[in-house]
PDB file of N, CA, C and O in Angstrom:
ATOM      1  N   UNK A   1     -10.120  13.072  15.410  1.00  0.00           N
ATOM      2  CA  UNK A   1     -11.314  12.443  15.117  1.00  0.00           C
ATOM      3  C   UNK A   1     -12.069  13.017  14.123  1.00  0.00           C
ATOM      4  O   UNK A   1     -12.650  12.399  13.231  1.00  0.00           O
ATOM      5  N   UNK A   2     -12.054  14.201  14.288  1.00  0.00           N
ATOM      6  CA  UNK A   2     -12.691  14.886  13.077  1.00  0.00           C
ATOM      7  C   UNK A   2     -12.315  14.860  11.627  1.00  0.00           C
ATOM      8  O   UNK A   2     -13.114  15.257  10.778  1.00  0.00           O
ATOM      9  N   UNK A   3     -11.095  14.395  11.304  1.00  0.00           N
ATOM     10  CA  UNK A   3     -10.583  14.284  10.092  1.00  0.00           C
ATOM     11  C   UNK A   3     -11.396  12.832   9.692  1.00  0.00           C
ATOM     12  O   UNK A   3     -12.013  12.726   8.633  1.00  0.00           O
ATOM     13  N   UNK A   4     -11.308  11.786  10.645  1.00  0.00           N
ATOM     14  CA  UNK A   4     -11.925  10.346  10.098  1.00  0.00           C
ATOM     15  C   UNK A   4     -13.808  10.689  10.045  1.00  0.00           C
ATOM     16  O   UNK A   4     -14.581   9.938   9.449  1.00  0.00           O
ATOM     17  N   UNK A   5     -14.225  11.868  10.745  1.00  0.00           N
ATOM     18  CA  UNK A   5     -15.484  11.901  10.316  1.00  0.00           C
ATOM     19  C   UNK A   5     -15.760  12.627   9.063  1.00  0.00           C
ATOM     20  O   UNK A   5     -16.768  12.461   8.377  1.00  0.00           O
ATOM     21  N   UNK A   6     -14.935  13.326   8.848  1.00  0.00           N
ATOM     22  CA  UNK A   6     -15.103  14.114   7.493  1.00  0.00           C
ATOM     23  C   UNK A   6     -14.761  12.910   6.070  1.00  0.00           C
ATOM     24  O   UNK A   6     -15.154  13.018   4.908  1.00  0.00           O
ATOM     25  N   UNK A   7     -14.089  12.040   6.550  1.00  0.00           N
ATOM     26  CA  UNK A   7     -13.430  11.164   5.405  1.00  0.00           C
ATOM     27  C   UNK A   7     -14.653  10.144   5.079  1.00  0.00           C
ATOM     28  O   UNK A   7     -14.685   9.469   4.050  1.00  0.00           O
ATOM     29  N   UNK A   8     -15.478  10.122   5.908  1.00  0.00           N
ATOM     30  CA  UNK A   8     -16.692   8.927   5.587  1.00  0.00           C
ATOM     31  C   UNK A   8     -17.898   9.955   5.472  1.00  0.00           C
ATOM     32  O   UNK A   8     -19.052   9.529   5.427  1.00  0.00           O
ATOM     33  N   UNK A   9     -17.689  10.964   5.438  1.00  0.00           N
ATOM     34  CA  UNK A   9     -18.950  11.948   5.017  1.00  0.00           C
ATOM     35  C   UNK A   9     -19.478  11.957   3.865  1.00  0.00           C
ATOM     36  O   UNK A   9     -18.733  11.506   2.995  1.00  0.00           O
ATOM     37  N   UNK A  10     -20.480  12.298   3.520  1.00  0.00           N
ATOM     38  CA  UNK A  10     -20.695  12.325   1.941  1.00  0.00           C
ATOM     39  C   UNK A  10     -20.299  13.854   1.210  1.00  0.00           C
ATOM     40  O   UNK A  10     -20.498  14.177   0.039  1.00  0.00           O
ATOM     41  N   UNK A  11     -19.812  14.490   2.066  1.00  0.00           N
ATOM     42  CA  UNK A  11     -19.660  15.674   1.339  1.00  0.00           C
ATOM     43  C   UNK A  11     -18.405  16.289   1.868  1.00  0.00           C
ATOM     44  O   UNK A  11     -18.293  17.457   2.240  1.00  0.00           O
ATOM     45  N   UNK A  12     -17.604  15.499   1.862  1.00  0.00           N
ATOM     46  CA  UNK A  12     -16.085  15.648   2.282  1.00  0.00           C
ATOM     47  C   UNK A  12     -15.134  16.079   1.238  1.00  0.00           C
ATOM     48  O   UNK A  12     -15.240  15.662   0.084  1.00  0.00           O
ATOM     49  N   UNK A  13     -14.414  16.719   1.521  1.00  0.00           N
ATOM     50  CA  UNK A  13     -13.137  17.425   0.499  1.00  0.00           C
ATOM     51  C   UNK A  13     -11.896  16.241   0.416  1.00  0.00           C
ATOM     52  O   UNK A  13     -11.093  16.227  -0.517  1.00  0.00           O
ATOM     53  N   UNK A  14     -11.881  15.691   1.042  1.00  0.00           N
ATOM     54  CA  UNK A  14     -10.960  14.644   0.988  1.00  0.00           C
ATOM     55  C   UNK A  14     -10.918  13.659  -0.131  1.00  0.00           C
ATOM     56  O   UNK A  14     -11.929  13.019  -0.421  1.00  0.00           O
ATOM     57  N   UNK A  15      -9.548  13.478  -0.911  1.00  0.00           N
ATOM     58  CA  UNK A  15      -9.801  12.386  -1.720  1.00  0.00           C
ATOM     59  C   UNK A  15      -9.199  10.842  -1.285  1.00  0.00           C
ATOM     60  O   UNK A  15      -8.022  10.558  -1.065  1.00  0.00           O
ATOM     61  N   UNK A  16     -10.208  10.076  -1.241  1.00  0.00           N
ATOM     62  CA  UNK A  16     -10.318   8.952  -0.371  1.00  0.00           C
ATOM     63  C   UNK A  16      -8.967   8.026  -1.110  1.00  0.00           C
ATOM     64  O   UNK A  16      -8.125   7.480  -0.397  1.00  0.00           O
ATOM     65  N   UNK A  17      -8.936   7.973  -2.297  1.00  0.00           N
ATOM     66  CA  UNK A  17      -7.948   7.224  -3.044  1.00  0.00           C
ATOM     67  C   UNK A  17      -6.756   7.471  -2.790  1.00  0.00           C
ATOM     68  O   UNK A  17      -5.885   6.620  -2.609  1.00  0.00           O
ATOM     69  N   UNK A  18      -6.571   9.028  -2.744  1.00  0.00           N
ATOM     70  CA  UNK A  18      -5.072   9.566  -2.145  1.00  0.00           C
ATOM     71  C   UNK A  18      -4.725   8.985  -0.848  1.00  0.00           C
ATOM     72  O   UNK A  18      -3.602   8.562  -0.570  1.00  0.00           O
ATOM     73  N   UNK A  19      -5.668   8.983  -0.119  1.00  0.00           N
ATOM     74  CA  UNK A  19      -5.556   8.731   1.242  1.00  0.00           C
ATOM     75  C   UNK A  19      -5.269   7.445   1.595  1.00  0.00           C
ATOM     76  O   UNK A  19      -4.488   7.268   2.530  1.00  0.00           O
ATOM     77  N   UNK A  20      -5.799   6.415   0.968  1.00  0.00           N
ATOM     78  CA  UNK A  20      -5.690   4.763   0.733  1.00  0.00           C
ATOM     79  C   UNK A  20      -4.045   4.709   0.228  1.00  0.00           C
ATOM     80  O   UNK A  20      -3.167   4.095   0.835  1.00  0.00           O
ATOM     81  N   UNK A  21      -3.881   5.368  -0.818  1.00  0.00           N
ATOM     82  CA  UNK A  21      -2.378   5.356  -1.324  1.00  0.00           C
ATOM     83  C   UNK A  21      -1.276   5.488  -0.429  1.00  0.00           C
ATOM     84  O   UNK A  21      -0.314   4.730  -0.305  1.00  0.00           O
ATOM     85  N   UNK A  22      -1.607   6.839   0.349  1.00  0.00           N
ATOM     86  CA  UNK A  22      -0.760   7.434   1.184  1.00  0.00           C
ATOM     87  C   UNK A  22      -0.487   6.304   2.337  1.00  0.00           C
ATOM     88  O   UNK A  22       0.646   5.953   2.666  1.00  0.00           O
ATOM     89  N   UNK A  23      -1.476   5.883   2.797  1.00  0.00           N
ATOM     90  CA  UNK A  23      -1.321   4.892   3.788  1.00  0.00           C
ATOM     91  C   UNK A  23      -0.890   3.649   3.494  1.00  0.00           C
ATOM     92  O   UNK A  23      -0.375   3.092   4.464  1.00  0.00           O
ATOM     93  N   UNK A  24      -0.918   2.997   2.467  1.00  0.00           N
ATOM     94  CA  UNK A  24      -0.482   2.046   1.890  1.00  0.00           C
ATOM     95  C   UNK A  24       0.999   2.231   1.679  1.00  0.00           C
ATOM     96  O   UNK A  24       1.712   1.430   2.283  1.00  0.00           O
ATOM     97  N   UNK A  25       1.489   2.981   1.063  1.00  0.00           N
ATOM     98  CA  UNK A  25       2.988   3.818   0.997  1.00  0.00           C
ATOM     99  C   UNK A  25       3.733   3.681   2.468  1.00  0.00           C
ATOM    100  O   UNK A  25       4.657   2.900   2.691  1.00  0.00           O
ATOM    101  N   UNK A  26       3.219   4.486   3.317  1.00  0.00           N
ATOM    102  CA  UNK A  26       3.494   4.497   4.573  1.00  0.00           C
ATOM    103  C   UNK A  26       3.985   2.932   5.346  1.00  0.00           C
ATOM    104  O   UNK A  26       4.968   2.571   5.995  1.00  0.00           O
ATOM    105  N   UNK A  27       2.703   2.269   4.867  1.00  0.00           N
ATOM    106  CA  UNK A  27       2.995   0.813   5.527  1.00  0.00           C
ATOM    107  C   UNK A  27       4.411  -0.009   4.835  1.00  0.00           C
ATOM    108  O   UNK A  27       5.227  -0.714   5.428  1.00  0.00           O
ATOM    109  N   UNK A  28       4.369   0.298   3.633  1.00  0.00           N
ATOM    110  CA  UNK A  28       5.512  -0.230   3.037  1.00  0.00           C
ATOM    111  C   UNK A  28       6.964   0.342   3.237  1.00  0.00           C
ATOM    112  O   UNK A  28       7.999  -0.204   2.855  1.00  0.00           O
ATOM    113  N   UNK A  29       6.860   1.486   3.873  1.00  0.00           N
ATOM    114  CA  UNK A  29       8.247   2.080   4.357  1.00  0.00           C
ATOM    115  C   UNK A  29       8.217   1.678   5.474  1.00  0.00           C
ATOM    116  O   UNK A  29       9.390   1.467   5.784  1.00  0.00           O
ATOM    117  N   UNK A  30       7.458   1.395   6.432  1.00  0.00           N
ATOM    118  CA  UNK A  30       7.536   0.704   7.499  1.00  0.00           C
ATOM    119  C   UNK A  30       8.107  -0.481   7.512  1.00  0.00           C
ATOM    120  O   UNK A  30       9.009  -0.797   8.287  1.00  0.00           O
ATOM    121  N   UNK A  31       7.548  -1.297   6.541  1.00  0.00           N
ATOM    122  CA  UNK A  31       7.657  -2.868   6.361  1.00  0.00           C
ATOM    123  C   UNK A  31       9.279  -2.813   5.832  1.00  0.00           C
ATOM    124  O   UNK A  31      10.046  -3.628   6.346  1.00  0.00           O
ATOM    125  N   UNK A  32       9.805  -1.869   4.819  1.00  0.00           N
ATOM    126  CA  UNK A  32      11.452  -1.422   4.470  1.00  0.00           C
ATOM    127  C   UNK A  32      12.226  -1.626   5.854  1.00  0.00           C
ATOM    128  O   UNK A  32      13.043  -2.483   6.193  1.00  0.00           O
ATOM    129  N   UNK A  33      11.702  -0.582   6.506  1.00  0.00           N
ATOM    130  CA  UNK A  33      12.687  -0.141   7.808  1.00  0.00           C
ATOM    131  C   UNK A  33      12.547  -1.174   8.808  1.00  0.00           C
ATOM    132  O   UNK A  33      13.570  -1.394   9.456  1.00  0.00           O
ATOM    133  N   UNK A  34      11.606  -1.805   9.066  1.00  0.00           N
ATOM    134  CA  UNK A  34      11.815  -3.170  10.006  1.00  0.00           C
ATOM    135  C   UNK A  34      12.442  -4.128   9.380  1.00  0.00           C
ATOM    136  O   UNK A  34      13.126  -4.844  10.112  1.00  0.00           O
ATOM    137  N   UNK A  35      12.433  -4.466   7.871  1.00  0.00           N
ATOM    138  CA  UNK A  35      13.393  -5.579   7.432  1.00  0.00           C
ATOM    139  C   UNK A  35      14.966  -5.052   7.607  1.00  0.00           C
ATOM    140  O   UNK A  35      15.866  -5.817   7.952  1.00  0.00           O
ATOM    141  N   UNK A  36      15.143  -3.822   7.359  1.00  0.00           N
ATOM    142  CA  UNK A  36      16.735  -3.258   7.442  1.00  0.00           C
ATOM    143  C   UNK A  36      17.070  -3.230   8.868  1.00  0.00           C
ATOM    144  O   UNK A  36      18.204  -3.521   9.250  1.00  0.00           O
ATOM    145  N   UNK A  37      16.116  -2.887   9.682  1.00  0.00           N
ATOM    146  CA  UNK A  37      16.899  -3.101  11.098  1.00  0.00           C
ATOM    147  C   UNK A  37      16.752  -4.613  11.803  1.00  0.00           C
ATOM    148  O   UNK A  37      17.344  -4.923  12.837  1.00  0.00           O
ATOM    149  N   UNK A  38      16.070  -5.287  11.235  1.00  0.00           N
ATOM    150  CA  UNK A  38      16.130  -6.909  11.507  1.00  0.00           C
ATOM    151  C   UNK A  38      17.443  -7.072  11.086  1.00  0.00           C
ATOM    152  O   UNK A  38      18.483  -7.140  11.741  1.00  0.00           O
ATOM    153  N   UNK A  39      17.212  -7.131   9.758  1.00  0.00           N
ATOM    154  CA  UNK A  39      18.496  -7.442   8.919  1.00  0.00           C
ATOM    155  C   UNK A  39      19.759  -7.290   9.741  1.00  0.00           C
ATOM    156  O   UNK A  39      20.474  -8.255  10.013  1.00  0.00           O
ATOM    157  N   UNK A  40      20.029  -5.964  10.156  1.00  0.00           N
ATOM    158  CA  UNK A  40      21.359  -5.486  10.678  1.00  0.00           C
ATOM    159  C   UNK A  40      21.391  -6.341  12.053  1.00  0.00           C
ATOM    160  O   UNK A  40      22.472  -6.821  12.392  1.00  0.00           O
ATOM    161  N   UNK A  41      20.317  -6.535  12.808  1.00  0.00           N
ATOM    162  CA  UNK A  41      20.372  -7.296  14.190  1.00  0.00           C
ATOM    163  C   UNK A  41      20.529  -8.821  14.114  1.00  0.00           C
ATOM    164  O   UNK A  41      20.709  -9.549  15.091  1.00  0.00           O
ATOM    165  N   UNK A  42      20.427  -9.272  12.658  1.00  0.00           N
ATOM    166  CA  UNK A  42      20.709 -10.624  12.502  1.00  0.00           C
ATOM    167  C   UNK A  42      19.580 -11.596  12.535  1.00  0.00           C
ATOM    168  O   UNK A  42      19.746 -12.804  12.365  1.00  0.00           O
ATOM    169  N   UNK A  43      18.323 -10.984  12.780  1.00  0.00           N
ATOM    170  CA  UNK A  43      17.230 -11.492  12.846  1.00  0.00           C
ATOM    171  C   UNK A  43      16.377 -11.623  11.338  1.00  0.00           C
ATOM    172  O   UNK A  43      16.262 -10.634  10.613  1.00  0.00           O
ATOM    173  N   UNK A  44      15.858 -12.828  11.001  1.00  0.00           N
ATOM    174  CA  UNK A  44      15.207 -12.647   9.741  1.00  0.00           C
ATOM    175  C   UNK A  44      13.773 -12.462   9.844  1.00  0.00           C
ATOM    176  O   UNK A  44      13.157 -13.174  10.637  1.00  0.00           O
ATOM    177  N   UNK A  45      13.120 -11.542   9.100  1.00  0.00           N
ATOM    178  CA  UNK A  45      11.880 -10.874   9.113  1.00  0.00           C
ATOM    179  C   UNK A  45      11.240 -11.662   8.020  1.00  0.00           C
ATOM    180  O   UNK A  45      11.489 -11.540   6.820  1.00  0.00           O
ATOM    181  N   UNK A  46      10.358 -12.511   8.585  1.00  0.00           N
ATOM    182  CA  UNK A  46       9.458 -13.506   7.393  1.00  0.00           C
ATOM    183  C   UNK A  46       8.097 -12.633   7.140  1.00  0.00           C
ATOM    184  O   UNK A  46       7.204 -12.528   7.981  1.00  0.00           O
ATOM    185  N   UNK A  47       8.086 -12.110   6.027  1.00  0.00           N
ATOM    186  CA  UNK A  47       6.898 -11.451   5.636  1.00  0.00           C
ATOM    187  C   UNK A  47       6.505 -11.998   4.094  1.00  0.00           C
ATOM    188  O   UNK A  47       7.267 -11.981   3.127  1.00  0.00           O
ATOM    189  N   UNK A  48       5.237 -12.445   4.114  1.00  0.00           N
ATOM    190  CA  UNK A  48       4.905 -13.115   3.232  1.00  0.00           C
ATOM    191  C   UNK A  48       4.776 -12.342   1.773  1.00  0.00           C
ATOM    192  O   UNK A  48       4.309 -11.204   1.825  1.00  0.00           O
ATOM    193  N   UNK A  49       5.129 -12.834   0.549  1.00  0.00           N
ATOM    194  CA  UNK A  49       5.149 -12.050  -0.450  1.00  0.00           C
ATOM    195  C   UNK A  49       3.940 -11.474  -0.956  1.00  0.00           C
ATOM    196  O   UNK A  49       3.933 -10.497  -1.704  1.00  0.00           O
ATOM    197  N   UNK A  50       2.853 -12.111  -0.528  1.00  0.00           N
ATOM    198  CA  UNK A  50       1.348 -11.383  -1.209  1.00  0.00           C
ATOM    199  C   UNK A  50       0.845 -10.553  -0.300  1.00  0.00           C
ATOM    200  O   UNK A  50      -0.324 -10.239  -0.522  1.00  0.00           O
ATOM    201  N   UNK A  51       1.574  -9.866   1.116  1.00  0.00           N
ATOM    202  CA  UNK A  51       1.304  -8.986   1.681  1.00  0.00           C
ATOM    203  C   UNK A  51       2.028  -7.925   1.123  1.00  0.00           C
ATOM    204  O   UNK A  51       1.394  -6.885   0.944  1.00  0.00           O
ATOM    205  N   UNK A  52       3.239  -7.948   0.799  1.00  0.00           N
ATOM    206  CA  UNK A  52       4.183  -6.844   0.187  1.00  0.00           C
ATOM    207  C   UNK A  52       3.465  -6.276  -1.202  1.00  0.00           C
ATOM    208  O   UNK A  52       3.335  -5.087  -1.495  1.00  0.00           O
ATOM    209  N   UNK A  53       3.021  -7.452  -2.005  1.00  0.00           N
ATOM    210  CA  UNK A  53       2.735  -7.134  -3.504  1.00  0.00           C
ATOM    211  C   UNK A  53       1.193  -6.609  -3.062  1.00  0.00           C
ATOM    212  O   UNK A  53       0.955  -5.632  -3.773  1.00  0.00           O
ATOM    213  N   UNK A  54       0.305  -6.818  -2.363  1.00  0.00           N
ATOM    214  CA  UNK A  54      -0.858  -6.037  -1.841  1.00  0.00           C
ATOM    215  C   UNK A  54      -0.598  -4.813  -1.646  1.00  0.00           C
ATOM    216  O   UNK A  54      -1.279  -4.025  -2.302  1.00  0.00           O
ATOM    217  N   UNK A  55       0.173  -4.389  -0.950  1.00  0.00           N
ATOM    218  CA  UNK A  55       0.653  -3.021  -0.679  1.00  0.00           C
ATOM    219  C   UNK A  55       1.097  -2.442  -1.751  1.00  0.00           C
ATOM    220  O   UNK A  55       0.678  -1.305  -1.965  1.00  0.00           O
ATOM    221  N   UNK A  56       1.886  -2.942  -2.543  1.00  0.00           N
ATOM    222  CA  UNK A  56       2.776  -2.409  -3.722  1.00  0.00           C
ATOM    223  C   UNK A  56       1.329  -2.126  -4.513  1.00  0.00           C
ATOM    224  O   UNK A  56       0.983  -0.955  -4.664  1.00  0.00           O
ATOM    225  N   UNK A  57       0.604  -3.064  -4.948  1.00  0.00           N
ATOM    226  CA  UNK A  57      -0.311  -2.856  -5.925  1.00  0.00           C
ATOM    227  C   UNK A  57      -1.321  -1.853  -5.599  1.00  0.00           C
ATOM    228  O   UNK A  57      -1.875  -1.261  -6.526  1.00  0.00           O
ATOM    229  N   UNK A  58      -1.628  -1.591  -4.371  1.00  0.00           N
ATOM    230  CA  UNK A  58      -2.697  -0.699  -3.632  1.00  0.00           C
ATOM    231  C   UNK A  58      -1.828   0.614  -3.946  1.00  0.00           C
ATOM    232  O   UNK A  58      -2.395   1.463  -4.633  1.00  0.00           O
ATOM    233  N   UNK A  59      -0.727   0.837  -3.590  1.00  0.00           N
ATOM    234  CA  UNK A  59      -0.079   2.131  -3.766  1.00  0.00           C
ATOM    235  C   UNK A  59      -0.381   2.570  -5.108  1.00  0.00           C
ATOM    236  O   UNK A  59      -1.080   3.566  -5.293  1.00  0.00           O
ATOM    237  N   UNK A  60       0.256   1.669  -6.364  1.00  0.00           N
ATOM    238  CA  UNK A  60       0.637   2.068  -7.662  1.00  0.00           C
ATOM    239  C   UNK A  60      -0.881   2.573  -8.099  1.00  0.00           C
ATOM    240  O   UNK A  60      -1.035   3.637  -8.700  1.00  0.00           O
ATOM    241  N   UNK A  61      -2.100   1.618  -7.702  1.00  0.00           N
ATOM    242  CA  UNK A  61      -3.345   1.465  -8.126  1.00  0.00           C
ATOM    243  C   UNK A  61      -4.129   3.145  -7.792  1.00  0.00           C
ATOM    244  O   UNK A  61      -4.782   3.905  -8.507  1.00  0.00           O
ATOM    245  N   UNK A  62      -3.729   3.199  -6.550  1.00  0.00           N
ATOM    246  CA  UNK A  62      -4.287   4.851  -5.871  1.00  0.00           C
ATOM    247  C   UNK A  62      -3.889   5.801  -6.204  1.00  0.00           C
ATOM    248  O   UNK A  62      -4.601   6.803  -6.132  1.00  0.00           O
ATOM    249  N   UNK A  63      -2.507   5.873  -6.734  1.00  0.00           N
ATOM    250  CA  UNK A  63      -2.032   7.003  -7.313  1.00  0.00           C
ATOM    251  C   UNK A  63      -2.294   7.232  -8.810  1.00  0.00           C
ATOM    252  O   UNK A  63      -1.793   8.211  -9.363  1.00  0.00           O
ATOM    253  N   UNK A  64      -2.974   6.464  -9.404  1.00  0.00           N
ATOM    254  CA  UNK A  64      -3.522   6.668 -10.890  1.00  0.00           C
ATOM    255  C   UNK A  64      -2.172   6.199 -11.878  1.00  0.00           C
ATOM    256  O   UNK A  64      -2.068   6.723 -12.987  1.00  0.00           O
ATOM    257  N   UNK A  65      -1.280   5.318 -11.477  1.00  0.00           N
ATOM    258  CA  UNK A  65      -0.477   4.724 -12.245  1.00  0.00           C
ATOM    259  C   UNK A  65      -0.952   3.864 -13.190  1.00  0.00           C
ATOM    260  O   UNK A  65      -1.337   2.771 -12.774  1.00  0.00           O
ATOM    261  N   UNK A  66      -1.031   4.125 -14.567  1.00  0.00           N
ATOM    262  CA  UNK A  66      -1.736   3.116 -15.451  1.00  0.00           C
ATOM    263  C   UNK A  66      -0.980   1.881 -15.545  1.00  0.00           C
ATOM    264  O   UNK A  66      -1.614   0.965 -16.070  1.00  0.00           O
ATOM    265  N   UNK A  67       0.084   1.635 -15.215  1.00  0.00           N
ATOM    266  CA  UNK A  67       0.736   0.360 -15.496  1.00  0.00           C
ATOM    267  C   UNK A  67       0.420  -0.626 -14.430  1.00  0.00           C
ATOM    268  O   UNK A  67       0.529  -1.842 -14.583  1.00  0.00           O
ATOM    269  N   UNK A  68      -0.034   0.049 -13.185  1.00  0.00           N
ATOM    270  CA  UNK A  68      -0.722  -0.920 -12.110  1.00  0.00           C
ATOM    271  C   UNK A  68      -1.856  -1.879 -12.542  1.00  0.00           C
ATOM    272  O   UNK A  68      -2.040  -2.978 -12.018  1.00  0.00           O
ATOM    273  N   UNK A  69      -2.555  -1.391 -13.487  1.00  0.00           N
ATOM    274  CA  UNK A  69      -3.694  -2.141 -14.012  1.00  0.00           C
ATOM    275  C   UNK A  69      -3.205  -3.226 -14.772  1.00  0.00           C
ATOM    276  O   UNK A  69      -3.620  -4.372 -14.598  1.00  0.00           O
ATOM    277  N   UNK A  70      -2.219  -2.882 -15.726  1.00  0.00           N
ATOM    278  CA  UNK A  70      -1.361  -3.828 -16.573  1.00  0.00           C
ATOM    279  C   UNK A  70      -0.866  -4.863 -15.952  1.00  0.00           C
ATOM    280  O   UNK A  70      -0.929  -6.016 -16.379  1.00  0.00           O
ATOM    281  N   UNK A  71      -0.288  -4.476 -14.795  1.00  0.00           N
ATOM    282  CA  UNK A  71       0.610  -5.682 -13.749  1.00  0.00           C
ATOM    283  C   UNK A  71      -0.401  -6.293 -13.088  1.00  0.00           C
ATOM    284  O   UNK A  71      -0.205  -7.473 -12.800  1.00  0.00           O
ATOM    285  N   UNK A  72      -1.486  -5.774 -12.755  1.00  0.00           N
ATOM    286  CA  UNK A  72      -2.692  -6.582 -12.305  1.00  0.00           C
ATOM    287  C   UNK A  72      -3.475  -7.632 -13.226  1.00  0.00           C
ATOM    288  O   UNK A  72      -3.957  -8.683 -12.803  1.00  0.00           O
ATOM    289  N   UNK A  73      -3.519  -7.251 -14.356  1.00  0.00           N
ATOM    290  CA  UNK A  73      -3.870  -7.904 -15.390  1.00  0.00           C
ATOM    291  C   UNK A  73      -3.418  -8.870 -15.556  1.00  0.00           C
ATOM    292  O   UNK A  73      -4.146  -9.860 -15.622  1.00  0.00           O
ATOM    293  N   UNK A  74      -1.811  -8.997 -15.715  1.00  0.00           N
ATOM    294  CA  UNK A  74      -1.070  -9.956 -16.049  1.00  0.00           C
ATOM    295  C   UNK A  74      -1.007 -10.859 -15.041  1.00  0.00           C
ATOM    296  O   UNK A  74      -0.821 -12.002 -15.461  1.00  0.00           O
ATOM    297  N   UNK A  75      -1.122 -10.733 -13.479  1.00  0.00           N
ATOM    298  CA  UNK A  75      -1.298 -11.667 -12.608  1.00  0.00           C
ATOM    299  C   UNK A  75      -2.538 -12.354 -12.612  1.00  0.00           C
ATOM    300  O   UNK A  75      -2.608 -13.403 -11.972  1.00  0.00           O
ATOM    301  N   UNK A  76      -3.547 -11.927 -13.242  1.00  0.00           N
ATOM    302  CA  UNK A  76      -4.813 -12.432 -13.024  1.00  0.00           C
ATOM    303  C   UNK A  76      -4.809 -13.577 -13.977  1.00  0.00           C
ATOM    304  O   UNK A  76      -5.275 -14.676 -13.672  1.00  0.00           O
ATOM    305  N   UNK A  77      -4.243 -13.290 -15.214  1.00  0.00           N
ATOM    306  CA  UNK A  77      -4.229 -14.117 -16.524  1.00  0.00           C
ATOM    307  C   UNK A  77      -3.270 -15.170 -16.002  1.00  0.00           C
ATOM    308  O   UNK A  77      -3.616 -16.303 -16.337  1.00  0.00           O
ATOM    309  N   UNK A  78      -2.261 -15.121 -15.340  1.00  0.00           N
ATOM    310  CA  UNK A  78      -1.534 -16.374 -14.999  1.00  0.00           C
ATOM    311  C   UNK A  78      -2.313 -17.046 -14.299  1.00  0.00           C
ATOM    312  O   UNK A  78      -2.053 -18.249 -14.335  1.00  0.00           O
ATOM    313  N   UNK A  79      -3.348 -16.708 -13.539  1.00  0.00           N
ATOM    314  CA  UNK A  79      -3.525 -17.747 -12.584  1.00  0.00           C
ATOM    315  C   UNK A  79      -4.879 -18.704 -13.643  1.00  0.00           C
ATOM    316  O   UNK A  79      -5.378 -19.743 -13.212  1.00  0.00           O
TER     317      UNK A  79
END
């Protein structure tokens, strides 16, 4: 509980962007693992493409990879 209290405080030492990036990456790993396990069991896992793309872009942008902004700009320009 103290971790989350420090996370939202004004004088924290936690990098919020890195924290969000790690959480997003962990969610992607859980999604991959679940997809592999359900594939082995013969069950089709229905995951919307926009959900996975959201986690992917969030992870890329949070870790400061400059290509993430280029990908995001290309998708916005398509629409």
